[in-house]
DOVOMI-532005 format. One record per atom (N, C-alpha, C): residue in one letter; x, y, z. Coordinates in steps of 0.1 Angstrom, whole numbers, padded with zeros to 4 digits, always signed. Layout:
AXYZ ...
END
This chain:
M+0045-0041-0161 M+0035-0052-0163 M+0022-0047-0154 T+0011-0048-0163 T-0003-0045-0159 T-0012-0059-0157 A-0017-0057-0145 A-0030-0070-0143 A-0041-0062-0141 G-0052-0069-0144 G-0063-0064-0142 G-0073-0061-0154 P-0086-0056-0151 P-0091-0054-0137 P-0093-0068-0128 L-0089-0066-0118 L-0091-0077-0107 L-0105-0076-0099 P-0114-0082-0100 P-0126-0081-0092 P-0124-0083-0077 L-0130-0073-0070 L-0131-0075-0055 L-0141-0074-0052 P-0154-0083-0053 P-0167-0082-0051 P-0170-0080-0036 D-0159-0084-0027 D-0166-0082-0011 D-0152-0083-0005 L-0152-0078+0009 L-0143-0079+0019 L-0132-0090+0020 A-0138-0102+0016 A-0131-0115+0017 A-0121-0113+0005 A-0126-0108-0008 A-0116-0109-0018 A-0106-0098-0017 M-0109-0088-0009 M-0102-0076-0005 M-0088-0082+0006 E-0093-0089+0013 E-0085-0096+0022 E-0075-0107+0017 A-0080-0112+0008 A-0073-0122+0000 A-0063-0117-0009 L-0065-0105-0015 L-0057-0098-0024 L-0044-0092-0013 G-0048-0087-0002 G-0039-0083+0011 G-0028-0094+0013 Q-0034-0107+0015 Q-0025-0119+0019 Q-0017-0121+0006 R-0021-0121-0004 R-0013-0125-0015 R-0001-0113-0016 I-0005-0102-0014 I+0005-0091-0016 I+0017-0092-0004 A+0012-0096+0009 A+0021-0096+0021 A+0029-0106+0017 A+0026-0120+0013 A+0034-0132+0011 A+0044-0129+0002 R+0045-0119-0006 R+0055-0115-0017 R+0062-0103-0013 L+0058-0095-0005 L+0063-0082+0000 L+0079-0084+0006 R+0085-0074+0001 R+0101-0076+0006 R+0105-0060+0011 P+0114-0058+0018 P+0122-0045+0022 P+0124-0039+0011 G+0121-0027+0009 G+0124-0017-0003 G+0112-0015-0012 D+0103-0028-0010 D+0089-0025-0020 D+0081-0014-0017 V+0074-0009-0026 V+0065+0001-0024 V+0051-0005-0027 V+0041-0005-0019 V+0027-0008-0026 V+0019+0007-0025 A+0016+0013-0039 A+0011+0024-0039 A-0006+0024-0041 L-0011+0028-0032 L-0027+0025-0033 L-0034+0038-0037 S-0040+0039-0050 S-0047+0050-0052 S-0061+0047-0057 G-0069+0058-0058 G-0085+0060-0059 G-0090+0068-0052 G-0103+0070-0053 G-0109+0081-0046 G-0112+0076-0032 L-0120+0087-0027 L-0121+0087-0012 L-0132+0074-0010 G-0130+0065+0000 G-0140+0057+0004 G-0139+0043-0005 V-0128+0042-0014 V-0127+0030-0023 V-0121+0018-0015 G-0114+0020-0004 G-0111+0007+0001 G-0094+0009+0003 K-0086+0018+0000 K-0074+0019+0002 K-0067+0016+0016 T-0075+0020+0027 T-0071+0018+0040 T-0075+0003+0044 T-0085+0000+0038 T-0092-0016+0040 T-0080-0024+0035 L-0074-0023+0024 L-0065-0031+0016 L-0052-0029+0025 A-0048-0018+0029 A-0035-0016+0036 A-0037-0023+0050 R-0049-0027+0057 R-0051-0029+0070 R-0049-0047+0064 A-0056-0052+0054 A-0055-0064+0051 A-0039-0070+0050 I-0031-0062+0043 I-0017-0065+0041 I-0010-0066+0053 I-0012-0055+0063 I-0006-0055+0075 I-0009-0068+0084 A-0024-0070+0084 A-0027-0084+0092 A-0022-0094+0086 A-0019-0095+0073 A-0014-0107+0067 A+0003-0109+0070 L+0006-0095+0072 L+0022-0097+0078 L+0026-0101+0091 G+0014-0104+0098 G+0014-0109+0114 G+0008-0098+0123 H+0006-0086+0122 H+0000-0077+0131 H-0012-0081+0136 T-0014-0083+0147 T-0027-0088+0154 T-0036-0077+0161 G-0030-0066+0162 G-0038-0053+0170 G-0044-0045+0160 E-0048-0034+0167 E-0055-0023+0158 E-0046-0016+0148 V-0051-0014+0135 V-0042-0008+0127 V-0051+0006+0123 P-0044+0018+0129 P-0050+0031+0127 P-0047+0035+0115 S-0057+0043+0110 S-0055+0051+0097 S-0044+0061+0099 P-0035+0062+0091 P-0024+0073+0092 P-0028+0086+0086 T-0041+0088+0086 T-0045+0101+0077 T-0041+0114+0086 F-0042+0114+0099 F-0037+0126+0106 F-0022+0124+0111 T-0017+0113+0115 T-0003+0110+0119 T+0007+0110+0105 L+0003+0108+0093 L+0006+0107+0080 L+0016+0092+0081 I+0023+0090+0094 I+0030+0077+0089 I+0028+0069+0103 E+0026+0056+0102 E+0025+0046+0112 E+0038+0037+0108 T+0045+0031+0118 T+0055+0024+0113 T+0051+0008+0123 Y+0054-0002+0116 Y+0054-0017+0123 Y+0067-0022+0123 D+0072-0028+0132 D+0085-0036+0133 D+0084-0050+0138 P+0091-0058+0133 P+0094-0073+0139 P+0094-0071+0153 P+0091-0081+0162 P+0085-0093+0156 P+0069-0091+0152 Q+0064-0077+0156 Q+0049-0076+0153 Q+0044-0080+0139 V+0052-0078+0130 V+0051-0082+0117 V+0064-0089+0111 R+0062-0095+0098 R+0072-0103+0094 R+0082-0095+0089 L+0082-0083+0083 L+0094-0074+0079 L+0092-0059+0086 P+0100-0049+0087 P+0096-0037+0089 P+0087-0030+0078 L+0078-0022+0083 L+0067-0017+0075 L+0065-0002+0078 V+0062+0005+0067 V+0058+0020+0069 V+0044+0021+0062 H+0034+0024+0071 H+0021+0029+0064 H+0019+0042+0063 A+0020+0047+0052 A+0017+0062+0050 A+0005+0068+0043 D-0003+0079+0047 D-0014+0084+0042 D-0009+0097+0037 F-0010+0099+0025 F-0003+0114+0020 F-0013+0123+0016 Y-0025+0121+0018 Y-0037+0126+0015 Y-0038+0141+0020 R-0032+0146+0033 R-0032+0158+0037 R-0019+0168+0030 L-0009+0160+0024 L+0001+0168+0020 L-0004+0177+0009 S+0003+0191+0009 S-0003+0200-0002 S+0007+0200-0013 R+0020+0194-0010 R+0030+0194-0023 R+0040+0182-0018 P+0043+0177-0030 P+0053+0166-0029 P+0065+0166-0021 Q+0072+0178-0018 Q+0083+0181-0012 Q+0080+0177+0003 E+0069+0181+0007 E+0065+0176+0020 E+0069+0162+0026 A+0068+0153+0016 A+0072+0140+0019 A+0085+0138+0026 A+0095+0145+0017 A+0108+0145+0022 A+0111+0153+0035 E+0103+0162+0036 E+0105+0175+0049 E+0100+0164+0062 I+0094+0155+0061 I+0089+0145+0072 I+0097+0134+0074 G+0107+0134+0065 G+0115+0122+0066 G+0112+0108+0062 L+0105+0109+0051 L+0100+0098+0045 L+0113+0088+0042 D+0122+0094+0036 D+0133+0084+0033 D+0140+0075+0043 D+0138+0083+0054 D+0146+0076+0067 D+0137+0065+0073 Y+0124+0068+0071 Y+0115+0057+0076 Y+0115+0044+0066 R+0117+0048+0054 R+0117+0037+0043 R+0130+0030+0043 S+0141+0035+0049 S+0153+0025+0049 S+0151+0014+0056 G+0153+0001+0048 G+0153-0012+0053 G+0136-0018+0053 A+0128-0010+0048 A+0111-0013+0053 A+0107-0014+0038 A+0093-0019+0040 A+0085-0019+0029 A+0075-0007+0030 L+0070-0002+0022 L+0062+0011+0024 L+0048+0008+0016 I+0037+0009+0023 I+0023+0011+0018 I+0020+0027+0020 A+0016+0029+0006 A+0015+0046+0005 A+0001+0047+0001 E-0009+0053+0008 E-0021+0058+0002 E-0018+0073-0002 W-0026+0073-0013 W-0027+0088-0020 W-0012+0091-0026 P-0003+0081-0030 P+0009+0084-0034 P+0013+0097-0043 D+0003+0099-0052 D+0005+0111-0062 D+0007+0123-0053 H+0001+0123-0041 H+0003+0135-0031 H+0017+0136-0026 A+0026+0126-0028 A+0038+0125-0024 A+0051+0125-0036 G+0043+0127-0048 G+0051+0127-0058 G+0051+0115-0067 G+0045+0104-0060 G+0043+0093-0068 G+0056+0083-0066 F+0054+0071-0068 F+0064+0061-0066 F+0064+0050-0080 A+0055+0054-0089 A+0055+0044-0102 A+0069+0042-0109 H+0077+0053-0107 H+0090+0052-0113 H+0101+0044-0106 E+0097+0039-0095 E+0107+0029-0090 E+0105+0014-0092 D+0113+0005-0094 D+0112-0007-0100 D+0107-0015-0090 A+0107-0011-0076 A+0100-0020-0067 A+0084-0017-0063 C+0080-0009-0073 C+0064-0002-0070 C+0054-0012-0073 L+0046-0015-0067 L+0033-0022-0072 L+0023-0013-0070 S+0019-0007-0081 S+0007+0003-0081 S-0006-0003-0081 I-0015+0001-0071 I-0030-0004-0073 I-0039+0005-0074 T-0047+0007-0082 T-0058+0017-0083 T-0070+0011-0080 L-0076+0014-0072 L-0091+0009-0067 L-0101+0017-0071 E-0111+0010-0076 E-0122+0016-0082 E-0136+0010-0076 I-0149+0017-0074 I-0160+0010-0069 I-0167+0008-0082 V-0171-0006-0082 V-0180-0014-0093 V-0193-0021-0085 G-0204-0014-0086 G-0215-0018-0081 G-0214-0018-0065 E-0215-0030-0058 E-0214-0030-0046 E-0201-0034-0041 G-0193-0039-0051 G-0180-0040-0048 G-0169-0032-0053 R-0156-0037-0056 R-0145-0030-0061 R-0138-0037-0071 K-0128-0030-0078 K-0121-0036-0088 K-0105-0030-0086 A-0096-0037-0089 A-0082-0034-0087 A-0076-0034-0102 I-0068-0023-0104 I-0061-0023-0115 I-0045-0021-0111 V-0037-0033-0112 V-0024-0035-0107 V-0013-0033-0117 E-0005-0025-0115 E+0006-0023-0123 E+0020-0025-0115 A+0029-0034-0121 A+0041-0039-0112 A+0053-0032-0118 G+0062-0028-0111 G+0076-0025-0116 G+0084-0035-0116 A+0096-0035-0125 A+0106-0046-0127 A+0105-0055-0114 A+0108-0051-0105 A+0113-0060-0092 A+0103-0069-0087 W+0088-0066-0093 W+0077-0074-0089 W+0075-0085-0099 H+0082-0084-0111 H+0080-0096-0119 H+0082-0109-0115 G+0074-0118-0116 G+0074-0131-0111 G+0071-0132-0098 R+0065-0124-0092 R+0060-0123-0080 R+0047-0114-0078 M+0041-0111-0089 M+0028-0106-0090 M+0016-0112-0081 P+0009-0105-0073 P+0001-0110-0065 P-0012-0115-0072 
END
């Protein structure tokens, strides 16, 4: 199922999308965030994490690759990964991604660098693009997201 393009004219719209995603997020889900540099992937990830209850700083995992969040700081176990620096998809397995994902939801920036997740039923793929001063989101949902599209 595809929705979009969804206009995101400002930061408030991006945060509202993050809140809608967080309200529907379940363990095992993947939110795959794609788009060019500076398009807002980390901003949307931070909005989702904040909407899940995290009140502290949300560092970008660009250098650490993976940041984890666990209850009670968030509503459900969460992995925030940035795969930009991976040179081949096999590296995702080498860093233990499957172990991190066990029982957790995953927010994946640059998912194509890790081999992609669109083939998974629980994947919500969001491609962000710059439009004028704002953004737009093209959203594609796997079967597990049907009935709970944000």
